[in-house]
C-alpha positions as CSV (number, residue, x, y, z in Angstrom):
1,M,-5.3,-24.9,-15.4
2,E,-6.7,-28.3,-14.6
3,G,-5.8,-29.7,-11.1
4,G,-2.5,-31.6,-11.1
5,E,-1.4,-30.2,-14.5
6,Q,2.2,-28.9,-14.8
7,P,2.5,-25.4,-16.2
8,K,4.2,-25.5,-19.7
9,R,6.5,-22.8,-21.0
10,L,7.4,-21.9,-24.5
11,N,10.3,-19.5,-25.4
12,I,9.3,-16.8,-27.9
13,F,12.2,-15.3,-29.8
14,L,11.8,-11.6,-30.8
15,K,14.4,-9.8,-32.9
16,N,14.9,-6.7,-35.0
17,D,12.1,-4.1,-35.0
18,L,10.0,-6.2,-32.4
19,V,12.4,-5.2,-29.7
20,S,12.9,-1.6,-30.8
21,P,12.2,1.1,-28.2
22,M,8.9,2.0,-30.0
23,S,7.4,-1.5,-29.7
24,E,8.9,-1.9,-26.2
25,K,6.2,0.6,-24.9
26,R,3.5,-1.7,-26.1
27,T,5.1,-5.0,-24.9
28,N,6.4,-4.2,-21.5
29,P,6.2,-7.0,-18.9
30,G,2.6,-7.7,-17.8
31,V,0.9,-6.9,-21.0
32,K,-1.1,-9.7,-22.7
33,I,-0.1,-10.0,-26.3
34,M,-1.1,-12.0,-29.4
35,V,1.9,-13.4,-31.3
36,V,2.2,-14.5,-34.9
37,G,5.2,-16.6,-35.9
38,M,6.6,-20.0,-36.6
39,L,7.6,-22.9,-34.4
40,K,11.3,-23.9,-35.0
41,E,13.5,-26.7,-33.6
42,V,16.8,-25.5,-32.3
43,P,19.5,-28.1,-31.7
44,I,20.9,-28.1,-28.2
45,T,24.7,-28.0,-27.9
46,L,26.1,-30.1,-25.0
47,K,29.0,-29.0,-22.8
48,S,31.3,-31.3,-24.7
49,G,30.6,-29.4,-27.9
50,A,28.7,-32.2,-29.5
51,K,25.1,-31.8,-30.7
52,S,22.4,-33.4,-28.5
53,V,19.8,-35.8,-29.9
54,K,17.2,-33.6,-28.2
55,S,16.2,-30.2,-29.6
56,E,14.5,-27.2,-28.1
57,I,11.3,-25.9,-29.5
58,V,11.3,-22.1,-30.0
59,F,8.6,-19.9,-31.4
60,E,10.1,-17.2,-33.7
61,A,7.8,-14.2,-33.7
62,N,7.3,-11.9,-36.7
63,F,4.3,-9.9,-35.4
64,I,3.0,-8.8,-32.0
65,E,-0.4,-7.2,-31.2
66,P,-1.0,-6.1,-27.6
67,K,-4.4,-6.9,-26.3
68,E,-6.4,-4.3,-24.3
69,E,-5.1,-4.5,-20.7
70,D,-5.1,-1.4,-18.6
71,Y,-7.7,1.4,-18.1
72,Y,-6.2,3.4,-20.9
73,D,-6.7,0.7,-23.5
74,I,-10.4,-0.1,-22.8
75,K,-12.4,1.0,-25.9
76,L,-15.7,2.8,-25.2
77,T,-18.6,3.0,-27.6
78,P,-20.8,6.1,-27.8
79,E,-23.6,4.1,-26.0
80,D,-21.2,3.4,-23.2
81,E,-20.2,7.1,-22.9
82,A,-23.9,8.1,-22.8
83,K,-24.6,5.5,-20.0
84,I,-21.5,6.8,-18.1
85,K,-22.6,10.4,-18.3
86,E,-26.1,9.5,-17.2
87,L,-24.7,7.7,-14.2
88,A,-22.4,10.6,-13.3
89,A,-25.5,12.9,-13.1
90,D,-27.3,10.5,-10.7
91,P,-27.5,12.1,-7.2
92,A,-27.1,8.6,-5.7
93,L,-23.8,7.9,-7.6
94,E,-21.6,7.5,-4.5
95,R,-24.1,5.2,-2.8
96,K,-24.4,3.0,-5.9
97,F,-20.6,2.7,-6.3
98,V,-20.1,1.9,-2.6
99,S,-22.8,-0.8,-2.6
100,S,-21.4,-2.3,-5.8
101,I,-17.7,-2.4,-4.8
102,A,-18.0,-5.5,-2.7
103,P,-21.7,-6.5,-2.5
104,S,-21.0,-9.9,-0.8
105,I,-19.4,-8.2,2.3
106,Y,-21.5,-6.7,5.0
107,G,-20.8,-3.2,6.4
108,H,-17.4,-1.4,6.2
109,E,-18.9,1.6,4.4
110,K,-15.9,3.9,5.1
111,I,-13.5,1.3,3.7
112,K,-15.6,0.7,0.6
113,E,-15.7,4.5,0.0
114,A,-12.0,4.6,0.2
115,L,-11.7,1.6,-2.2
116,V,-13.8,3.5,-4.7
117,L,-11.5,6.5,-4.5
118,Q,-8.5,4.2,-4.8
119,L,-9.8,2.7,-8.0
120,M,-10.3,6.3,-9.4
121,G,-6.9,7.5,-8.3
122,G,-5.4,11.0,-8.1
123,V,-3.6,12.8,-10.9
124,K,0.0,12.1,-11.6
125,K,2.0,15.3,-12.0
126,M,5.2,15.8,-13.9
127,R,7.2,18.9,-13.2
128,D,9.6,20.8,-15.4
129,D,12.6,19.7,-13.3
130,G,11.8,16.0,-14.1
131,V,10.3,15.2,-10.6
132,S,7.0,13.5,-10.6
133,T,4.4,13.2,-7.9
134,R,2.4,10.0,-7.7
135,G,-1.3,10.0,-8.2
136,D,-1.9,6.4,-6.9
137,I,-3.5,6.0,-3.5
138,H,-2.1,3.1,-1.4
139,M,-4.2,1.5,1.2
140,L,-3.6,-0.9,4.1
141,L,-6.2,-2.9,5.9
142,I,-5.3,-4.4,9.2
143,G,-7.9,-6.6,10.8
144,D,-9.0,-9.4,13.0
145,P,-9.3,-12.8,11.2
146,G,-12.6,-13.4,9.4
147,S,-13.4,-9.7,8.8
148,G,-13.6,-10.0,5.0
149,K,-10.2,-8.4,4.1
150,S,-9.2,-11.1,1.5
151,Q,-12.6,-11.0,0.0
152,M,-12.3,-7.2,-0.6
153,L,-8.9,-7.7,-2.2
154,K,-10.1,-10.5,-4.5
155,R,-13.1,-8.3,-5.6
156,I,-10.9,-5.2,-6.3
157,N,-8.6,-7.5,-8.3
158,K,-11.6,-8.5,-10.5
159,V,-12.8,-4.9,-11.0
160,S,-9.4,-3.5,-12.0
161,P,-8.5,-4.5,-15.6
162,K,-4.8,-5.0,-14.7
163,G,-5.0,-6.5,-11.3
164,R,-2.5,-8.9,-9.6
165,F,-3.3,-10.8,-6.4
166,I,-0.4,-12.1,-4.3
167,S,-0.3,-13.5,-0.8
168,G,2.0,-13.7,2.1
169,K,4.5,-16.5,2.3
170,G,4.2,-17.2,-1.4
171,V,5.9,-13.9,-2.2
172,S,9.6,-13.2,-2.4
173,G,11.4,-9.8,-2.9
174,A,12.3,-10.9,-6.5
175,G,8.7,-11.9,-7.2
176,L,7.5,-8.5,-6.1
177,T,10.0,-6.3,-7.9
178,A,12.2,-7.9,-10.5
179,S,14.9,-10.6,-10.7
180,V,17.8,-11.3,-13.0
181,I,18.1,-14.9,-14.2
182,K,20.6,-16.8,-16.3
183,D,19.1,-17.3,-19.7
184,E,20.1,-20.6,-21.3
185,F,18.7,-19.7,-24.7
186,I,20.5,-16.5,-25.5
187,G,23.4,-17.4,-23.2
188,G,23.6,-14.5,-20.8
189,W,21.4,-12.7,-18.2
190,S,17.8,-11.7,-18.6
191,L,15.4,-9.6,-16.6
192,E,12.2,-11.0,-15.2
193,A,9.5,-8.6,-13.9
194,G,7.7,-9.2,-10.6
195,A,4.1,-8.5,-9.5
196,L,4.5,-4.7,-8.9
197,V,6.0,-4.2,-12.4
198,L,3.4,-6.5,-14.0
199,A,0.6,-4.5,-12.5
200,N,2.0,-1.2,-13.8
201,K,-1.0,1.2,-14.3
202,G,-3.2,-1.3,-12.4
203,I,-3.7,-2.5,-8.9
204,C,-1.6,-5.0,-6.9
205,C,-3.4,-6.6,-4.0
206,I,-1.1,-8.0,-1.4
207,D,-2.7,-10.3,1.2
208,E,-1.1,-11.5,4.4
209,M,1.5,-8.8,4.2
210,D,2.6,-9.4,7.8
211,K,3.7,-12.9,6.8
212,M,6.2,-11.7,4.3
213,S,9.9,-11.7,5.4
214,P,11.5,-8.3,6.2
215,D,13.8,-8.7,3.2
216,D,10.8,-8.9,0.9
217,T,8.9,-6.0,2.4
218,A,12.1,-3.9,2.1
219,A,11.9,-4.3,-1.7
220,M,8.6,-2.3,-1.7
221,H,9.8,1.0,-0.4
222,E,10.9,2.5,-3.7
223,A,7.9,1.1,-5.6
224,L,5.4,2.7,-3.2
225,E,6.8,6.3,-3.2
226,G,9.0,6.6,-6.2
227,Q,6.9,4.3,-8.5
228,T,10.0,2.8,-10.1
229,I,12.0,-0.3,-9.4
230,T,15.8,0.0,-9.9
231,I,17.7,-3.2,-10.3
232,S,21.5,-3.6,-10.4
233,K,22.5,-7.2,-10.6
234,A,25.0,-9.1,-12.7
235,N,25.6,-6.9,-15.8
236,I,22.1,-5.5,-15.9
237,Q,21.3,-2.0,-14.6
238,A,17.7,-1.1,-15.3
239,T,14.9,1.1,-14.0
240,L,11.4,-0.4,-14.5
241,R,8.2,1.5,-14.2
242,A,5.9,0.5,-11.4
243,E,3.1,3.0,-11.4
244,T,1.0,0.6,-9.4
245,T,-1.6,1.2,-6.8
246,V,-1.1,-1.1,-3.8
247,L,-3.9,-2.4,-1.7
248,A,-2.5,-4.5,1.2
249,A,-4.0,-6.5,4.0
250,A,-2.4,-7.8,7.2
251,N,-3.3,-9.3,10.6
252,P,-2.3,-7.8,13.9
253,K,0.9,-9.3,15.4
254,F,-0.9,-11.4,18.0
255,G,-3.7,-12.6,15.8
256,R,-6.3,-10.2,17.2
257,F,-6.3,-6.5,18.2
258,D,-5.5,-5.7,21.8
259,P,-8.0,-2.9,22.6
260,Y,-5.6,-1.5,25.3
261,D,-2.5,-1.2,23.1
262,T,-1.6,1.2,20.3
263,V,-2.4,0.0,16.8
264,A,1.2,0.8,15.6
265,K,2.7,-1.6,18.1
266,Q,0.5,-4.4,16.9
267,I,1.5,-4.2,13.2
268,D,4.5,-6.3,12.5
269,L,5.7,-4.1,9.6
270,P,8.6,-1.6,9.3
271,P,7.2,1.9,10.2
272,T,8.9,3.5,7.2
273,L,6.7,1.2,5.0
274,I,3.5,1.8,6.9
275,N,4.1,5.6,6.6
276,R,3.9,5.3,2.8
277,F,0.3,4.2,2.8
278,D,-2.2,7.0,2.3
279,L,-5.0,5.3,4.3
280,I,-4.7,2.7,7.0
281,F,-7.9,1.1,8.4
282,P,-7.9,-1.2,11.4
283,I,-10.9,-3.6,11.3
284,K,-11.8,-4.7,14.8
285,D,-14.2,-7.6,15.3
286,L,-16.0,-6.6,18.6
287,P,-19.2,-8.3,19.7
288,D,-22.3,-6.0,19.3
289,A,-25.8,-7.5,19.5
290,I,-27.5,-5.4,16.9
291,K,-24.6,-5.5,14.4
292,D,-24.1,-9.2,14.9
293,E,-27.7,-10.0,14.1
294,R,-27.6,-8.0,10.9
295,L,-24.3,-9.6,9.9
296,A,-25.7,-13.1,10.6
297,K,-28.8,-12.4,8.5
298,F,-26.7,-11.0,5.7
299,V,-24.4,-14.0,5.5
300,L,-27.2,-16.5,5.8
301,D,-29.2,-14.8,3.0
302,L,-26.0,-14.9,0.8
303,H,-25.8,-18.7,1.3
304,H,-29.6,-19.1,0.8
305,N,-29.7,-17.0,-2.4
306,L,-26.6,-17.3,-4.5
307,K,-27.3,-14.2,-6.7
308,T,-25.8,-11.0,-5.3
309,E,-27.6,-8.1,-6.7
310,A,-25.1,-5.3,-7.2
311,E,-26.6,-2.0,-8.4
312,L,-23.9,-1.6,-11.0
313,E,-22.5,-4.6,-12.8
314,T,-18.7,-5.1,-12.9
315,G,-18.5,-4.3,-16.7
316,L,-20.1,-0.9,-16.2
317,L,-17.9,-0.2,-13.1
318,R,-14.8,-0.9,-15.1
319,K,-15.9,1.2,-18.0
320,Y,-16.8,4.1,-15.8
321,I,-13.4,4.0,-14.1
322,A,-11.7,3.7,-17.5
323,Y,-13.6,6.7,-18.8
324,A,-12.7,8.8,-15.7
325,K,-9.0,7.8,-16.0
326,Q,-8.8,8.6,-19.7
327,H,-10.7,11.9,-19.8
328,V,-10.9,13.5,-16.4
329,F,-7.8,15.3,-14.8
330,P,-9.2,17.5,-12.1
331,V,-7.4,20.7,-11.0
332,L,-7.5,22.1,-7.5
333,T,-9.6,25.2,-7.0
334,E,-8.8,28.0,-4.5
335,G,-11.6,26.8,-2.2
336,A,-10.2,23.2,-2.1
337,I,-6.7,24.5,-1.4
338,E,-7.9,26.7,1.4
339,E,-10.0,23.8,2.9
340,I,-7.0,21.4,2.9
341,K,-4.6,24.1,4.2
342,N,-6.8,25.0,7.1
343,Y,-7.3,21.4,8.1
344,Y,-3.5,20.7,7.9
345,L,-2.6,23.8,9.9
346,Q,-5.3,23.1,12.5
347,M,-4.0,19.6,12.9
348,R,-0.4,20.6,13.1
349,S,-1.1,23.0,16.0
350,S,-3.2,20.4,17.9
351,G,-0.2,18.3,19.0
352,G,-0.5,17.8,22.8
353,K,2.1,19.6,24.8
354,E,4.4,16.9,26.3
355,G,6.9,18.9,28.3
356,V,9.9,19.0,26.1
357,I,8.6,17.8,22.7
358,K,5.2,18.5,21.1
359,S,3.9,15.5,19.2
360,V,3.7,15.7,15.4
361,P,0.0,15.2,14.7
362,I,0.2,15.0,10.9
363,S,3.0,15.1,8.4
364,A,3.4,16.3,4.8
365,R,2.7,12.8,3.6
366,Q,-0.9,13.1,4.9
367,L,-1.1,16.5,3.1
368,E,-0.3,14.8,-0.2
369,A,-2.8,12.0,0.6
370,L,-5.5,14.7,1.1
371,I,-4.8,16.2,-2.3
372,R,-4.9,12.7,-4.0
373,L,-8.1,11.7,-2.3
374,S,-9.7,15.1,-3.3
375,E,-8.8,14.6,-6.9
376,A,-10.1,11.0,-6.9
377,H,-13.4,12.2,-5.4
378,A,-13.7,14.9,-8.2
379,R,-12.9,12.2,-10.7
380,L,-15.7,10.0,-9.4
381,H,-18.1,12.8,-10.3
382,L,-16.3,13.4,-13.7
383,S,-15.6,16.9,-12.6
384,D,-12.6,18.9,-14.0
385,K,-12.2,20.9,-10.8
386,V,-11.6,19.8,-7.3
387,S,-14.2,21.7,-5.2
388,R,-14.5,22.3,-1.4
389,K,-17.0,19.5,-1.3
390,N,-14.4,17.0,-2.7
391,A,-11.7,18.3,-0.2
392,K,-14.2,17.9,2.7
393,K,-14.7,14.2,1.7
394,A,-11.0,13.6,1.6
395,I,-10.5,15.3,5.0
396,E,-13.3,13.2,6.5
397,L,-11.6,10.0,5.4
398,V,-8.1,11.0,6.6
399,H,-9.5,12.3,9.9
400,H,-11.4,9.0,10.4
401,Y,-8.3,6.9,9.9
402,L,-6.1,9.2,12.0
403,S,-8.5,9.0,14.9
404,L,-8.4,5.2,14.7
405,V,-4.6,4.8,14.3
406,A,-2.8,7.9,15.6
407,M,-4.7,9.1,18.6
408,D,-3.0,8.8,22.0
409,E,-4.4,8.3,25.5
410,T,-5.0,12.1,26.0
411,G,-7.0,12.4,22.8
412,A,-4.1,14.2,21.0
413,F,-3.0,13.1,17.5
414,D,0.5,11.8,17.2
415,I,1.6,10.5,13.7
416,D,4.7,8.9,15.3
417,R,2.5,6.1,16.6
418,V,2.3,5.0,12.9
419,A,5.4,6.5,11.3
420,T,8.2,5.6,13.8
421,D,9.1,3.1,16.5
422,T,9.0,5.7,19.3
423,T,6.0,7.8,20.1
424,A,6.4,11.5,21.1
425,S,5.5,10.7,24.8
426,T,8.1,7.9,25.0
427,R,10.7,10.3,23.4
428,N,9.9,12.9,26.0
429,K,10.4,10.3,28.8
430,I,13.7,9.3,27.3
431,I,14.9,13.0,27.4
432,I,13.7,13.3,31.0
433,I,15.6,10.1,32.0
434,K,18.8,11.4,30.3
435,E,18.6,14.7,32.2
436,L,18.0,12.9,35.5
437,L,21.1,10.7,34.8
438,A,23.2,13.8,34.1
439,E,22.1,15.4,37.4
440,L,22.6,12.2,39.5
441,E,26.1,11.6,37.9
442,N,27.2,14.9,39.4
443,K,26.6,13.4,42.8
444,T,27.7,9.8,42.4
445,K,29.2,7.9,39.5
446,P,28.0,5.3,38.6
447,V,24.3,6.0,39.5
448,P,22.5,3.4,41.6
449,L,19.4,2.2,39.7
450,Q,17.3,2.7,42.8
451,D,18.1,6.4,42.9
452,L,17.1,6.7,39.3
453,V,13.8,4.9,40.0
454,T,13.0,7.3,42.9
455,A,13.9,10.4,40.8
456,A,11.8,9.1,37.8
457,M,8.7,8.5,40.0
458,D,8.8,12.1,41.1
459,K,8.6,13.1,37.4
460,G,5.6,10.7,36.9
461,I,7.4,7.9,35.2
462,S,6.5,4.4,36.5
463,E,9.1,1.8,37.3
464,S,8.0,-0.5,34.4
465,E,8.3,2.5,32.0
466,L,11.7,3.3,33.3
467,D,12.9,-0.3,32.9
468,E,11.8,-0.3,29.3
469,I,13.6,3.0,28.6
470,V,16.8,1.9,30.3
471,Q,16.8,-1.3,28.1
472,K,16.2,0.9,25.0
473,L,19.1,3.2,25.9
474,R,21.4,0.2,26.6
475,R,20.5,-1.3,23.2
476,G,21.2,2.0,21.6
477,G,24.6,2.3,23.3
478,D,23.7,5.5,25.3
479,L,24.3,3.9,28.7
480,Y,25.9,0.8,30.2
481,E,25.9,-1.1,33.5
482,P,29.4,-1.0,35.0
483,K,28.2,-3.4,37.7
484,P,24.8,-4.9,38.6
485,G,22.3,-2.4,39.9
486,F,24.3,0.6,38.7
487,V,24.1,2.6,35.4
488,Q,26.3,5.2,33.8
489,R,26.2,7.2,30.6
490,L,28.8,6.5,27.9
């Protein structure tokens, strides 16, 4: 639209067979359509019952043709297929894809690799009992300002045929999922789809996710795992399909990463939502002489020479992904299953012993992420089977992100740093404090705080940590202060 123009709307009226369940599949929200019909003037009735001098313009449709929109609708010619198969046999296929995914951004090879696999996607599985397992790989980038996150999102939005780009404060829960609005024309309520539904079978890029209000991020939980959006408002009860891949970007809570604190504490998002992302990459901007020089040269060259030479043009990238999604549905081989199982079991047993509780290094969600990434890697090579090599690539990516996000001070992995508010080590300290309180209450009731500090220090818990735990227990209603300087269990 030209700057300063007001967006215009035109109501299109569909009836009879155009709204039957058969045509509904081709015209669900988000699909671009070509409509044939007639413009009609409909008189507006005023509240008093009289006819208004103004009339509403309505377009009465008598034919609809959906335009190609998602990967499954892209038509490929035999020449395209020959070119795709030739590219798949190229030994440098992965490097070409990675360098073409965001050619105007320097570095971030691991993230670009993950973006390629995200575009490919895993295989959606429907079971006999009606339960489906998602194949979409969700990704979250958390990084310092100016690290190129938004650029990557915009680029992925261009490569995906059905991409939607939304950003931070301009997003509401209804705009993300769906809303019910009063329809003046048919007199009643109608359903309006939001971005996650509109990008069904495509990618939804959400920028500045940390700026969204908690009510709006809460709307995403069902869409990310269950891939549907259920709405129950006014007299409309509906379930909309949202088989959407989500690529989100956010900034740390205090603007930049604090190198001395855990990543999980610096993300201002609910842990249950973060846990639904298959891959989480922190992007830290740390000064490094050699890297900085290369980056400066790269950026200055970009401004000097406006042509970015990508090895694969966007059209070919799109066709390659479409071909892979239409024809390739890889199945896990015994070797791949064994590889993933061994890694999972090895990680599960590596939880550092923390007195009472062992930390949980990896959960079943990461296991499913490994399967999806392995399938996506096999799909990238147009292979019908997921081999050990594909599984190793998936393990490498998951291990890389876990070592950045979920590793504690001792070098042990603890998924609670990402998945919950309380890490395993904090949980252990809480249990120790509760036990100490029970012991001290046998001697005196209420317990002087100073006695608790002394007892905790013997167990290796500092005064500041104790203070934090006491506050937490008070908020949770586990203990109270009958008088200043004394605590007692409820």
